All heavy atoms as TSV, in Angstrom:
chain	resi	resn	atom	element	x	y	z
A	1	MET	N	N	-34.844	8.442	23.014
A	1	MET	CA	C	-33.804	7.677	23.471
A	1	MET	C	C	-33.243	8.202	24.831
A	1	MET	O	O	-32.976	9.467	24.882
A	1	MET	CB	C	-32.700	7.666	22.339
A	1	MET	CG	C	-31.666	6.677	22.654
A	1	MET	SD	S	-30.294	6.676	21.459
A	1	MET	CE	C	-31.103	5.751	20.089
A	2	SER	N	N	-32.986	7.436	25.705
A	2	SER	CA	C	-32.471	7.892	27.040
A	2	SER	C	C	-30.907	8.037	26.960
A	2	SER	O	O	-30.286	7.412	26.151
A	2	SER	CB	C	-32.803	6.889	28.076
A	2	SER	OG	O	-32.021	5.761	28.100
A	3	PRO	N	N	-30.350	8.911	27.711
A	3	PRO	CA	C	-28.896	9.213	27.722
A	3	PRO	C	C	-28.110	8.009	28.150
A	3	PRO	O	O	-26.939	7.995	27.887
A	3	PRO	CB	C	-28.821	10.372	28.525
A	3	PRO	CG	C	-29.980	10.501	29.412
A	3	PRO	CD	C	-31.092	9.860	28.728
A	4	HIS	N	N	-28.770	7.112	28.831
A	4	HIS	CA	C	-28.085	5.897	29.336
A	4	HIS	C	C	-27.781	4.829	28.165
A	4	HIS	O	O	-26.903	3.999	28.328
A	4	HIS	CB	C	-28.817	5.216	30.500
A	4	HIS	CG	C	-28.906	6.115	31.625
A	4	HIS	ND1	N	-27.920	6.576	32.424
A	4	HIS	CD2	C	-30.086	6.803	32.127
A	4	HIS	CE1	C	-28.350	7.433	33.345
A	4	HIS	NE2	N	-29.659	7.544	33.163
A	5	THR	N	N	-28.524	4.907	27.099
A	5	THR	CA	C	-28.364	3.886	26.038
A	5	THR	C	C	-27.618	4.402	24.777
A	5	THR	O	O	-27.349	3.766	23.939
A	5	THR	CB	C	-29.760	3.418	25.586
A	5	THR	OG1	O	-30.506	4.558	25.058
A	5	THR	CG2	C	-30.445	2.711	26.735
A	6	VAL	N	N	-27.196	5.692	24.921
A	6	VAL	CA	C	-26.505	6.240	23.786
A	6	VAL	C	C	-25.033	5.770	23.699
A	6	VAL	O	O	-24.347	5.710	24.758
A	6	VAL	CB	C	-26.462	7.835	23.771
A	6	VAL	CG1	C	-25.595	8.436	22.744
A	6	VAL	CG2	C	-27.899	8.399	23.818
A	7	GLY	N	N	-24.603	5.238	22.546
A	7	GLY	CA	C	-23.262	4.718	22.457
A	7	GLY	C	C	-23.123	3.291	22.860
A	7	GLY	O	O	-22.009	2.798	22.724
A	8	THR	N	N	-24.084	2.580	23.233
A	8	THR	CA	C	-23.969	1.202	23.646
A	8	THR	C	C	-24.505	0.406	22.453
A	8	THR	O	O	-25.510	0.702	21.828
A	8	THR	CB	C	-24.634	0.844	24.867
A	8	THR	OG1	O	-26.135	1.176	24.781
A	8	THR	CG2	C	-24.241	1.568	26.073
A	9	THR	N	N	-23.859	-0.702	22.211
A	9	THR	CA	C	-24.280	-1.621	21.104
A	9	THR	C	C	-24.531	-2.928	21.724
A	9	THR	O	O	-23.657	-3.448	22.460
A	9	THR	CB	C	-23.245	-1.728	20.083
A	9	THR	OG1	O	-22.926	-0.314	19.642
A	9	THR	CG2	C	-23.688	-2.572	18.921
A	10	VAL	N	N	-25.644	-3.555	21.474
A	10	VAL	CA	C	-25.853	-4.833	21.872
A	10	VAL	C	C	-25.693	-5.821	20.828
A	10	VAL	O	O	-26.264	-5.742	19.761
A	10	VAL	CB	C	-27.448	-5.022	22.437
A	10	VAL	CG1	C	-27.616	-6.361	22.903
A	10	VAL	CG2	C	-27.628	-4.051	23.480
A	11	VAL	N	N	-24.745	-6.819	21.046
A	11	VAL	CA	C	-24.436	-7.810	20.033
A	11	VAL	C	C	-25.008	-9.110	20.434
A	11	VAL	O	O	-24.624	-9.554	21.616
A	11	VAL	CB	C	-22.985	-7.945	19.798
A	11	VAL	CG1	C	-22.600	-8.993	18.802
A	11	VAL	CG2	C	-22.374	-6.615	19.349
A	12	PRO	N	N	-25.915	-9.825	19.769
A	12	PRO	CA	C	-26.369	-11.107	20.151
A	12	PRO	C	C	-25.216	-12.044	20.234
A	12	PRO	O	O	-24.267	-12.018	19.435
A	12	PRO	CB	C	-27.418	-11.416	19.057
A	12	PRO	CG	C	-27.177	-10.466	17.949
A	12	PRO	CD	C	-26.457	-9.289	18.453
A	13	GLU	N	N	-25.399	-13.073	21.177
A	13	GLU	CA	C	-24.416	-14.062	21.302
A	13	GLU	C	C	-24.028	-14.881	20.061
A	13	GLU	O	O	-23.013	-15.278	19.857
A	13	GLU	CB	C	-24.670	-14.970	22.519
A	13	GLU	CG	C	-24.420	-14.274	23.864
A	13	GLU	CD	C	-24.598	-15.215	24.933
A	13	GLU	OE1	O	-24.209	-16.511	24.849
A	13	GLU	OE2	O	-25.075	-14.914	26.020
A	14	SER	N	N	-25.063	-15.089	19.287
A	14	SER	CA	C	-24.957	-15.907	18.064
A	14	SER	C	C	-23.958	-15.157	17.026
A	14	SER	O	O	-23.310	-15.777	16.249
A	14	SER	CB	C	-26.329	-16.229	17.476
A	14	SER	OG	O	-26.921	-15.053	17.094
A	15	ALA	N	N	-24.001	-13.788	17.093
A	15	ALA	CA	C	-23.222	-13.060	16.093
A	15	ALA	C	C	-21.823	-12.760	16.559
A	15	ALA	O	O	-20.969	-12.424	15.791
A	15	ALA	CB	C	-23.968	-11.690	15.861
A	16	ALA	N	N	-21.572	-12.852	17.851
A	16	ALA	CA	C	-20.266	-12.700	18.449
A	16	ALA	C	C	-19.295	-13.757	18.014
A	16	ALA	O	O	-19.616	-14.937	18.035
A	16	ALA	CB	C	-20.265	-12.494	19.923
A	17	ALA	N	N	-18.120	-13.328	17.595
A	17	ALA	CA	C	-17.024	-14.328	17.243
A	17	ALA	C	C	-16.519	-15.022	18.488
A	17	ALA	O	O	-16.260	-14.340	19.428
A	17	ALA	CB	C	-15.909	-13.723	16.414
A	18	HIS	N	N	-16.205	-16.330	18.363
A	18	HIS	CA	C	-15.656	-17.013	19.485
A	18	HIS	C	C	-14.115	-16.620	19.605
A	18	HIS	O	O	-13.500	-16.478	18.601
A	18	HIS	CB	C	-15.717	-18.532	19.236
A	18	HIS	CG	C	-15.405	-19.301	20.386
A	18	HIS	ND1	N	-14.186	-19.750	20.640
A	18	HIS	CD2	C	-16.219	-19.840	21.475
A	18	HIS	CE1	C	-14.081	-20.506	21.774
A	18	HIS	NE2	N	-15.325	-20.545	22.229
A	19	PRO	N	N	-13.640	-16.375	20.806
A	19	PRO	CA	C	-12.237	-15.922	20.955
A	19	PRO	C	C	-11.279	-16.821	20.273
A	19	PRO	O	O	-10.212	-16.411	19.767
A	19	PRO	CB	C	-12.003	-15.875	22.365
A	19	PRO	CG	C	-13.391	-15.634	23.026
A	19	PRO	CD	C	-14.355	-16.417	22.105
A	20	ALA	N	N	-11.389	-18.120	20.309
A	20	ALA	CA	C	-10.497	-19.061	19.608
A	20	ALA	C	C	-10.499	-18.960	18.232
A	20	ALA	O	O	-9.533	-19.047	17.517
A	20	ALA	CB	C	-10.882	-20.515	20.086
A	21	THR	N	N	-11.678	-18.615	17.630
A	21	THR	CA	C	-11.759	-18.430	16.144
A	21	THR	C	C	-11.012	-17.197	15.750
A	21	THR	O	O	-10.185	-17.078	14.787
A	21	THR	CB	C	-13.203	-18.237	15.734
A	21	THR	OG1	O	-13.973	-19.390	16.191
A	21	THR	CG2	C	-13.322	-18.127	14.227
A	22	VAL	N	N	-11.178	-16.079	16.552
A	22	VAL	CA	C	-10.443	-14.961	16.267
A	22	VAL	C	C	-8.974	-15.063	16.355
A	22	VAL	O	O	-8.149	-14.650	15.587
A	22	VAL	CB	C	-10.888	-13.755	17.187
A	22	VAL	CG1	C	-10.099	-12.522	17.085
A	22	VAL	CG2	C	-12.377	-13.386	16.979
A	23	ARG	N	N	-8.516	-15.800	17.383
A	23	ARG	CA	C	-7.077	-15.999	17.598
A	23	ARG	C	C	-6.507	-16.906	16.394
A	23	ARG	O	O	-5.397	-16.630	16.025
A	23	ARG	CB	C	-6.863	-16.851	18.937
A	23	ARG	CG	C	-5.541	-16.752	19.477
A	23	ARG	CD	C	-5.478	-17.255	20.832
A	23	ARG	NE	N	-6.520	-16.946	21.719
A	23	ARG	CZ	C	-7.156	-17.845	22.372
A	23	ARG	NH1	N	-6.801	-19.052	22.591
A	23	ARG	NH2	N	-8.264	-17.479	23.211
A	24	THR	N	N	-7.159	-17.889	16.027
A	24	THR	CA	C	-6.859	-18.659	14.911
A	24	THR	C	C	-6.751	-17.872	13.682
A	24	THR	O	O	-5.741	-17.996	12.816
A	24	THR	CB	C	-7.737	-19.915	14.670
A	24	THR	OG1	O	-7.874	-20.708	15.922
A	24	THR	CG2	C	-7.309	-20.775	13.574
A	25	ARG	N	N	-7.636	-17.057	13.355
A	25	ARG	CA	C	-7.633	-16.264	12.157
A	25	ARG	C	C	-6.440	-15.271	12.241
A	25	ARG	O	O	-5.803	-15.026	11.260
A	25	ARG	CB	C	-8.984	-15.450	12.094
A	25	ARG	CG	C	-9.096	-14.524	10.815
A	25	ARG	CD	C	-10.183	-13.527	10.914
A	25	ARG	NE	N	-9.938	-12.554	12.026
A	25	ARG	CZ	C	-10.727	-11.929	12.711
A	25	ARG	NH1	N	-12.034	-12.068	12.389
A	25	ARG	NH2	N	-10.441	-11.134	13.653
A	26	ASP	N	N	-6.249	-14.698	13.386
A	26	ASP	CA	C	-5.129	-13.783	13.565
A	26	ASP	C	C	-3.728	-14.494	13.158
A	26	ASP	O	O	-2.801	-13.909	12.520
A	26	ASP	CB	C	-5.010	-13.137	14.913
A	26	ASP	CG	C	-6.101	-12.181	15.132
A	26	ASP	OD1	O	-6.769	-11.714	14.113
A	26	ASP	OD2	O	-6.394	-11.890	16.248
A	27	TRP	N	N	-3.616	-15.767	13.738
A	27	TRP	CA	C	-2.367	-16.458	13.479
A	27	TRP	C	C	-2.261	-16.853	11.983
A	27	TRP	O	O	-1.118	-16.944	11.461
A	27	TRP	CB	C	-2.300	-17.690	14.418
A	27	TRP	CG	C	-1.698	-17.387	15.702
A	27	TRP	CD1	C	-2.470	-17.361	16.853
A	27	TRP	CD2	C	-0.396	-17.039	16.042
A	27	TRP	NE1	N	-1.621	-16.988	17.905
A	27	TRP	CE2	C	-0.428	-16.813	17.446
A	27	TRP	CE3	C	0.707	-16.747	15.260
A	27	TRP	CZ2	C	0.826	-16.377	18.008
A	27	TRP	CZ3	C	1.941	-16.416	15.871
A	27	TRP	CH2	C	1.914	-16.187	17.243
A	28	LEU	N	N	-3.353	-17.124	11.363
A	28	LEU	CA	C	-3.330	-17.571	9.949
A	28	LEU	C	C	-2.815	-16.280	9.071
A	28	LEU	O	O	-2.073	-16.464	8.153
A	28	LEU	CB	C	-4.696	-18.076	9.480
A	28	LEU	CG	C	-5.011	-19.425	9.953
A	28	LEU	CD1	C	-6.448	-19.750	9.510
A	28	LEU	CD2	C	-4.094	-20.382	9.367
A	29	ILE	N	N	-3.334	-15.118	9.497
A	29	ILE	CA	C	-2.855	-13.897	8.806
A	29	ILE	C	C	-1.423	-13.621	9.009
A	29	ILE	O	O	-0.715	-13.291	7.980
A	29	ILE	CB	C	-3.699	-12.681	9.289
A	29	ILE	CG1	C	-5.182	-12.839	8.864
A	29	ILE	CG2	C	-3.163	-11.332	8.779
A	29	ILE	CD1	C	-6.184	-11.855	9.377
A	30	VAL	N	N	-0.910	-13.847	10.177
A	30	VAL	CA	C	0.450	-13.685	10.537
A	30	VAL	C	C	1.289	-14.682	9.718
A	30	VAL	O	O	2.345	-14.355	9.086
A	30	VAL	CB	C	0.803	-13.736	12.027
A	30	VAL	CG1	C	2.243	-13.880	12.271
A	30	VAL	CG2	C	0.165	-12.549	12.734
A	31	ALA	N	N	0.831	-15.930	9.588
A	31	ALA	CA	C	1.503	-17.055	8.930
A	31	ALA	C	C	1.632	-16.582	7.395
A	31	ALA	O	O	2.641	-16.832	6.777
A	31	ALA	CB	C	0.923	-18.323	9.148
A	32	ALA	N	N	0.447	-16.220	6.886
A	32	ALA	CA	C	0.419	-15.931	5.410
A	32	ALA	C	C	1.405	-14.628	5.148
A	32	ALA	O	O	2.097	-14.652	4.140
A	32	ALA	CB	C	-1.012	-15.507	4.995
A	33	ALA	N	N	1.382	-13.661	5.941
A	33	ALA	CA	C	2.323	-12.524	5.793
A	33	ALA	C	C	3.825	-12.961	5.974
A	33	ALA	O	O	4.577	-12.469	5.174
A	33	ALA	CB	C	1.972	-11.435	6.826
A	34	ALA	N	N	4.082	-13.885	6.831
A	34	ALA	CA	C	5.472	-14.379	6.937
A	34	ALA	C	C	5.882	-15.163	5.668
A	34	ALA	O	O	7.018	-15.010	5.240
A	34	ALA	CB	C	5.485	-15.238	8.197
A	35	ILE	N	N	4.961	-15.915	5.146
A	35	ILE	CA	C	5.278	-16.754	3.957
A	35	ILE	C	C	5.525	-15.806	2.778
A	35	ILE	O	O	6.561	-15.961	2.039
A	35	ILE	CB	C	4.218	-17.689	3.571
A	35	ILE	CG1	C	4.246	-18.890	4.690
A	35	ILE	CG2	C	4.268	-18.303	2.189
A	35	ILE	CD1	C	3.057	-19.689	4.714
A	36	VAL	N	N	4.705	-14.828	2.562
A	36	VAL	CA	C	4.874	-13.772	1.464
A	36	VAL	C	C	6.208	-13.041	1.704
A	36	VAL	O	O	6.913	-12.851	0.746
A	36	VAL	CB	C	3.738	-12.848	1.422
A	36	VAL	CG1	C	3.927	-11.694	0.561
A	36	VAL	CG2	C	2.493	-13.647	1.014
A	37	ALA	N	N	6.480	-12.684	2.948
A	37	ALA	CA	C	7.782	-11.993	3.205
A	37	ALA	C	C	8.985	-12.913	2.877
A	37	ALA	O	O	9.989	-12.391	2.287
A	37	ALA	CB	C	7.838	-11.529	4.579
A	38	LEU	N	N	8.932	-14.145	3.255
A	38	LEU	CA	C	10.116	-14.994	2.905
A	38	LEU	C	C	10.217	-15.271	1.410
A	38	LEU	O	O	11.340	-15.232	0.924
A	38	LEU	CB	C	9.929	-16.406	3.667
A	38	LEU	CG	C	10.022	-16.378	5.160
A	38	LEU	CD1	C	9.667	-17.665	5.819
A	38	LEU	CD2	C	11.409	-15.922	5.456
A	39	ILE	N	N	9.085	-15.389	0.714
A	39	ILE	CA	C	9.175	-15.432	-0.714
A	39	ILE	C	C	9.863	-14.273	-1.328
A	39	ILE	O	O	10.601	-14.306	-2.241
A	39	ILE	CB	C	7.846	-15.848	-1.409
A	39	ILE	CG1	C	7.390	-17.196	-1.011
A	39	ILE	CG2	C	7.799	-15.622	-2.835
A	39	ILE	CD1	C	5.949	-17.541	-1.289
A	40	ALA	N	N	9.382	-13.064	-0.943
A	40	ALA	CA	C	9.967	-11.855	-1.349
A	40	ALA	C	C	11.422	-11.699	-1.098
A	40	ALA	O	O	12.300	-11.312	-1.889
A	40	ALA	CB	C	9.143	-10.558	-0.778
A	41	LEU	N	N	11.883	-12.084	0.079
A	41	LEU	CA	C	13.319	-12.013	0.423
A	41	LEU	C	C	14.051	-13.025	-0.412
A	41	LEU	O	O	15.166	-12.734	-0.809
A	41	LEU	CB	C	13.482	-12.414	1.975
A	41	LEU	CG	C	13.082	-11.248	2.922
A	41	LEU	CD1	C	13.138	-11.774	4.396
A	41	LEU	CD2	C	13.884	-10.038	2.793
A	42	TYR	N	N	13.457	-14.208	-0.560
A	42	TYR	CA	C	14.211	-15.200	-1.493
A	42	TYR	C	C	14.346	-14.584	-2.941
A	42	TYR	O	O	15.447	-14.654	-3.515
A	42	TYR	CB	C	13.392	-16.454	-1.600
A	42	TYR	CG	C	13.997	-17.336	-2.714
A	42	TYR	CD1	C	15.112	-18.134	-2.469
A	42	TYR	CD2	C	13.281	-17.488	-3.896
A	42	TYR	CE1	C	15.609	-18.924	-3.437
A	42	TYR	CE2	C	13.738	-18.324	-4.893
A	42	TYR	CZ	C	14.977	-19.066	-4.656
A	42	TYR	OH	O	15.399	-19.879	-5.652
A	43	ALA	N	N	13.297	-13.954	-3.462
A	43	ALA	CA	C	13.348	-13.367	-4.756
A	43	ALA	C	C	14.245	-12.311	-4.920
A	43	ALA	O	O	15.024	-12.152	-5.937
A	43	ALA	CB	C	11.957	-12.903	-5.164
A	44	VAL	N	N	14.499	-11.486	-3.942
A	44	VAL	CA	C	15.459	-10.286	-3.889
A	44	VAL	C	C	16.856	-10.702	-3.667
A	44	VAL	O	O	17.712	-10.219	-4.300
A	44	VAL	CB	C	14.888	-9.243	-2.935
A	44	VAL	CG1	C	15.994	-8.145	-2.841
A	44	VAL	CG2	C	13.611	-8.635	-3.398
A	45	PHE	N	N	17.067	-11.503	-2.617
A	45	PHE	CA	C	18.440	-11.782	-2.179
A	45	PHE	C	C	19.122	-13.013	-2.757
A	45	PHE	O	O	20.276	-13.128	-2.894
A	45	PHE	CB	C	18.499	-11.774	-0.616
A	45	PHE	CG	C	18.310	-10.456	-0.006
A	45	PHE	CD1	C	17.254	-10.140	0.657
A	45	PHE	CD2	C	19.354	-9.518	-0.176
A	45	PHE	CE1	C	17.055	-8.918	1.298
A	45	PHE	CE2	C	19.214	-8.335	0.402
A	45	PHE	CZ	C	18.033	-7.939	1.165
A	46	ILE	N	N	18.376	-14.099	-2.891
A	46	ILE	CA	C	19.008	-15.406	-3.244
A	46	ILE	C	C	18.823	-15.750	-4.802
A	46	ILE	O	O	19.634	-16.363	-5.331
A	46	ILE	CB	C	18.486	-16.452	-2.269
A	46	ILE	CG1	C	18.850	-16.133	-0.898
A	46	ILE	CG2	C	19.062	-17.790	-2.715
A	46	ILE	CD1	C	18.172	-16.940	0.194
A	47	ASP	N	N	17.693	-15.445	-5.267
A	47	ASP	CA	C	17.329	-15.926	-6.514
A	47	ASP	C	C	18.097	-15.456	-7.763
A	47	ASP	O	O	18.212	-16.136	-8.781
A	47	ASP	CB	C	15.775	-15.593	-6.831
A	47	ASP	CG	C	15.261	-16.262	-8.053
A	47	ASP	OD1	O	15.347	-17.489	-8.119
A	47	ASP	OD2	O	14.856	-15.433	-8.973
A	48	ASN	N	N	18.705	-14.296	-7.645
A	48	ASN	CA	C	19.569	-13.709	-8.700
A	48	ASN	C	C	18.748	-13.453	-10.036
A	48	ASN	O	O	19.329	-13.605	-11.131
A	48	ASN	CB	C	20.746	-14.601	-9.042
A	48	ASN	CG	C	21.884	-14.441	-7.948
A	48	ASN	OD1	O	21.907	-13.463	-7.319
A	48	ASN	ND2	N	22.454	-15.582	-7.687
A	49	GLY	N	N	17.451	-13.264	-10.019
A	49	GLY	CA	C	16.648	-12.956	-11.121
A	49	GLY	C	C	16.083	-14.194	-11.906
A	49	GLY	O	O	15.384	-13.943	-12.847
A	50	ASN	N	N	16.325	-15.402	-11.535
A	50	ASN	CA	C	15.951	-16.482	-12.215
A	50	ASN	C	C	14.337	-16.674	-12.051
A	50	ASN	O	O	13.641	-17.091	-13.011
A	50	ASN	CB	C	16.494	-17.845	-11.655
A	50	ASN	CG	C	18.104	-17.807	-11.950
A	50	ASN	OD1	O	18.449	-17.316	-13.055
A	50	ASN	ND2	N	18.793	-18.497	-11.120
A	51	LEU	N	N	13.793	-16.368	-10.910
A	51	LEU	CA	C	12.416	-16.567	-10.612
A	51	LEU	C	C	11.616	-15.484	-11.425
A	51	LEU	O	O	10.632	-15.894	-12.061
A	51	LEU	CB	C	12.070	-16.462	-9.171
A	51	LEU	CG	C	10.644	-16.680	-8.724
A	51	LEU	CD1	C	10.286	-18.082	-9.030
A	51	LEU	CD2	C	10.522	-16.312	-7.254
A	52	VAL	N	N	11.992	-14.287	-11.466
A	52	VAL	CA	C	11.231	-13.248	-12.034
A	52	VAL	C	C	11.606	-12.984	-13.502
A	52	VAL	O	O	10.912	-12.266	-14.220
A	52	VAL	CB	C	11.373	-11.949	-11.234
A	52	VAL	CG1	C	10.662	-12.086	-9.900
A	52	VAL	CG2	C	12.809	-11.384	-11.121
A	53	SER	N	N	12.679	-13.620	-13.970
A	53	SER	CA	C	13.094	-13.294	-15.308
A	53	SER	C	C	12.133	-13.962	-16.421
A	53	SER	O	O	12.008	-13.486	-17.503
A	53	SER	CB	C	14.509	-13.924	-15.597
A	53	SER	OG	O	14.537	-15.229	-15.517
A	54	ALA	N	N	11.400	-14.961	-15.940
A	54	ALA	CA	C	10.403	-15.619	-16.763
A	54	ALA	C	C	9.149	-14.710	-16.942
A	54	ALA	O	O	8.525	-14.897	-17.970
A	54	ALA	CB	C	9.989	-16.919	-16.203
A	55	THR	N	N	8.980	-13.765	-16.179
A	55	THR	CA	C	7.795	-12.836	-16.226
A	55	THR	C	C	8.071	-11.643	-17.070
A	55	THR	O	O	7.149	-10.882	-17.380
A	55	THR	CB	C	7.312	-12.512	-14.803
A	55	THR	OG1	O	8.346	-11.745	-14.183
A	55	THR	CG2	C	6.932	-13.632	-14.019
A	56	GLY	N	N	9.204	-11.442	-17.463
A	56	GLY	CA	C	9.575	-10.267	-18.226
A	56	GLY	C	C	10.740	-9.397	-17.653
A	56	GLY	O	O	11.006	-9.656	-16.575
A	57	SER	N	N	11.244	-8.477	-18.368
A	57	SER	CA	C	12.301	-7.708	-17.989
A	57	SER	C	C	11.946	-6.725	-16.895
A	57	SER	O	O	12.795	-6.295	-16.120
A	57	SER	CB	C	12.997	-6.956	-19.168
A	57	SER	OG	O	12.090	-6.109	-19.758
A	58	TYR	N	N	10.663	-6.212	-16.884
A	58	TYR	CA	C	10.274	-5.166	-15.951
A	58	TYR	C	C	10.459	-5.755	-14.542
A	58	TYR	O	O	10.991	-5.034	-13.690
A	58	TYR	CB	C	8.849	-4.788	-16.214
A	58	TYR	CG	C	8.355	-3.775	-15.234
A	58	TYR	CD1	C	8.722	-2.444	-15.340
A	58	TYR	CD2	C	7.491	-4.097	-14.196
A	58	TYR	CE1	C	8.297	-1.541	-14.339
A	58	TYR	CE2	C	7.005	-3.177	-13.311
A	58	TYR	CZ	C	7.470	-1.853	-13.463
A	58	TYR	OH	O	7.089	-0.912	-12.541
A	59	LEU	N	N	9.868	-6.969	-14.205
A	59	LEU	CA	C	10.053	-7.491	-12.884
A	59	LEU	C	C	11.536	-7.789	-12.556
A	59	LEU	O	O	11.907	-7.726	-11.431
A	59	LEU	CB	C	9.147	-8.630	-12.673
A	59	LEU	CG	C	7.712	-8.384	-12.551
A	59	LEU	CD1	C	6.888	-9.740	-12.501
A	59	LEU	CD2	C	7.372	-7.571	-11.330
A	60	HIS	N	N	12.219	-8.147	-13.578
A	60	HIS	CA	C	13.619	-8.506	-13.260
A	60	HIS	C	C	14.367	-7.247	-12.838
A	60	HIS	O	O	15.114	-7.240	-11.855
A	60	HIS	CB	C	14.327	-9.138	-14.488
A	60	HIS	CG	C	15.774	-9.285	-14.383
A	60	HIS	ND1	N	16.273	-10.318	-13.663
A	60	HIS	CD2	C	16.735	-8.597	-14.844
A	60	HIS	CE1	C	17.715	-10.074	-13.721
A	60	HIS	NE2	N	17.982	-9.223	-14.461
A	61	GLU	N	N	14.185	-6.233	-13.616
A	61	GLU	CA	C	14.852	-4.866	-13.290
A	61	GLU	C	C	14.335	-4.294	-11.892
A	61	GLU	O	O	15.158	-3.806	-11.180
A	61	GLU	CB	C	14.654	-3.859	-14.381
A	61	GLU	CG	C	15.270	-4.186	-15.624
A	61	GLU	CD	C	16.816	-4.327	-15.426
A	61	GLU	OE1	O	17.425	-3.590	-14.690
A	61	GLU	OE2	O	17.445	-5.194	-16.061
A	62	PHE	N	N	13.162	-4.582	-11.563
A	62	PHE	CA	C	12.577	-4.127	-10.320
A	62	PHE	C	C	13.196	-4.860	-9.203
A	62	PHE	O	O	13.683	-4.223	-8.259
A	62	PHE	CB	C	11.069	-4.314	-10.264
A	62	PHE	CG	C	10.395	-3.784	-9.016
A	62	PHE	CD1	C	10.225	-2.501	-8.778
A	62	PHE	CD2	C	9.927	-4.692	-8.150
A	62	PHE	CE1	C	9.750	-2.053	-7.506
A	62	PHE	CE2	C	9.349	-4.272	-6.881
A	62	PHE	CZ	C	9.218	-2.926	-6.710
A	63	SER	N	N	13.410	-6.168	-9.317
A	63	SER	CA	C	14.055	-6.852	-8.257
A	63	SER	C	C	15.485	-6.669	-8.237
A	63	SER	O	O	16.130	-6.605	-7.146
A	63	SER	CB	C	13.821	-8.419	-8.396
A	63	SER	OG	O	14.315	-8.899	-9.543
A	64	HIS	N	N	16.124	-6.362	-9.360
A	64	HIS	CA	C	17.557	-5.986	-9.333
A	64	HIS	C	C	17.806	-4.752	-8.649
A	64	HIS	O	O	18.772	-4.539	-7.912
A	64	HIS	CB	C	17.982	-5.933	-10.867
A	64	HIS	CG	C	19.450	-5.710	-11.059
A	64	HIS	ND1	N	20.238	-6.570	-11.583
A	64	HIS	CD2	C	20.251	-4.642	-10.678
A	64	HIS	CE1	C	21.469	-6.160	-11.628
A	64	HIS	NE2	N	21.532	-4.995	-11.068
A	65	ASP	N	N	16.930	-3.680	-8.909
A	65	ASP	CA	C	17.016	-2.467	-8.174
A	65	ASP	C	C	16.795	-2.609	-6.641
A	65	ASP	O	O	17.421	-1.988	-5.799
A	65	ASP	CB	C	16.101	-1.443	-8.854
A	65	ASP	CG	C	16.389	-0.998	-10.237
A	65	ASP	OD1	O	17.619	-1.207	-10.533
A	65	ASP	OD2	O	15.478	-0.505	-10.854
A	66	GLY	N	N	15.890	-3.618	-6.362
A	66	GLY	CA	C	15.662	-3.895	-4.947
A	66	GLY	C	C	16.898	-4.424	-4.255
A	66	GLY	O	O	17.285	-4.161	-3.094
A	67	ARG	N	N	17.615	-5.264	-5.010
A	67	ARG	CA	C	18.966	-5.856	-4.424
A	67	ARG	C	C	19.862	-4.667	-4.102
A	67	ARG	O	O	20.573	-4.699	-3.145
A	67	ARG	CB	C	19.464	-6.796	-5.424
A	67	ARG	CG	C	18.809	-8.106	-5.621
A	67	ARG	CD	C	19.413	-8.995	-6.649
A	67	ARG	NE	N	20.680	-9.416	-6.266
A	67	ARG	CZ	C	20.951	-10.573	-5.577
A	67	ARG	NH1	N	19.872	-11.444	-5.483
A	67	ARG	NH2	N	22.198	-10.913	-5.298
A	68	HIS	N	N	19.964	-3.700	-5.027
A	68	HIS	CA	C	20.846	-2.568	-4.827
A	68	HIS	C	C	20.362	-1.719	-3.680
A	68	HIS	O	O	21.209	-1.231	-2.817
A	68	HIS	CB	C	21.023	-1.679	-6.060
A	68	HIS	CG	C	21.758	-2.278	-7.126
A	68	HIS	ND1	N	23.094	-2.454	-7.041
A	68	HIS	CD2	C	21.487	-2.819	-8.400
A	68	HIS	CE1	C	23.591	-3.079	-8.213
A	68	HIS	NE2	N	22.534	-3.251	-8.969
A	69	LEU	N	N	19.046	-1.633	-3.536
A	69	LEU	CA	C	18.493	-0.824	-2.473
A	69	LEU	C	C	18.807	-1.450	-1.157
A	69	LEU	O	O	19.206	-0.680	-0.090
A	69	LEU	CB	C	16.953	-0.696	-2.609
A	69	LEU	CG	C	16.221	0.034	-1.529
A	69	LEU	CD1	C	16.592	1.538	-1.543
A	69	LEU	CD2	C	14.798	-0.117	-1.723
A	70	PHE	N	N	18.739	-2.729	-0.957
A	70	PHE	CA	C	18.978	-3.459	0.323
A	70	PHE	C	C	20.513	-3.705	0.421
A	70	PHE	O	O	20.919	-4.296	1.459
A	70	PHE	CB	C	18.196	-4.706	0.296
A	70	PHE	CG	C	16.829	-4.534	0.519
A	70	PHE	CD1	C	15.900	-5.198	-0.401
A	70	PHE	CD2	C	16.335	-3.705	1.476
A	70	PHE	CE1	C	14.614	-4.936	-0.275
A	70	PHE	CE2	C	14.963	-3.526	1.719
A	70	PHE	CZ	C	14.061	-4.174	0.811
A	71	GLY	N	N	21.281	-3.425	-0.514
A	71	GLY	CA	C	22.734	-3.566	-0.324
A	71	GLY	C	C	23.236	-4.956	-0.634
A	71	GLY	O	O	24.372	-5.421	-0.142
A	72	ALA	N	N	22.435	-5.902	-1.258
A	72	ALA	CA	C	22.792	-7.229	-1.530
A	72	ALA	C	C	23.752	-7.218	-2.830
A	72	ALA	O	O	23.430	-6.526	-3.805
A	72	ALA	CB	C	21.592	-7.999	-1.845
A	73	PRO	N	N	24.821	-7.915	-2.749
A	73	PRO	CA	C	25.614	-8.013	-3.997
A	73	PRO	C	C	25.025	-8.794	-5.072
A	73	PRO	O	O	24.358	-9.785	-4.911
A	73	PRO	CB	C	26.954	-8.747	-3.528
A	73	PRO	CG	C	26.403	-9.530	-2.408
A	73	PRO	CD	C	25.294	-8.765	-1.733
A	74	CYS	N	N	25.113	-8.329	-6.294
A	74	CYS	CA	C	24.479	-8.991	-7.399
A	74	CYS	C	C	25.368	-9.092	-8.663
A	74	CYS	O	O	25.127	-9.837	-9.508
A	74	CYS	CB	C	23.066	-8.319	-7.792
A	74	CYS	SG	S	23.214	-6.620	-8.252
A	75	HIS	N	N	26.336	-8.255	-8.775
A	75	HIS	CA	C	27.324	-8.290	-9.887
A	75	HIS	C	C	28.541	-7.607	-9.534
A	75	HIS	O	O	28.698	-6.931	-8.532
A	75	HIS	CB	C	26.667	-7.710	-11.167
A	75	HIS	CG	C	26.029	-6.428	-11.131
A	75	HIS	ND1	N	26.755	-5.309	-11.340
A	75	HIS	CD2	C	24.780	-5.974	-10.833
A	75	HIS	CE1	C	25.889	-4.205	-11.208
A	75	HIS	NE2	N	24.742	-4.680	-10.864
């Protein structure tokens, strides 16, 4: 192997991702993360335990402690 080819990688054009595809995928990941964050904020700050109380007391207490951690009034 010659020293000029060490560390170089040849990617065929068919295997390379199109820049528009990569950009769209990145925006979809950002949008999904934003939706999950908004649902979490709703559950902690606005819901008052109604959403997570149906799943058991453990999740209710976890979200209740999260409200205290973030300084949200709950009682």
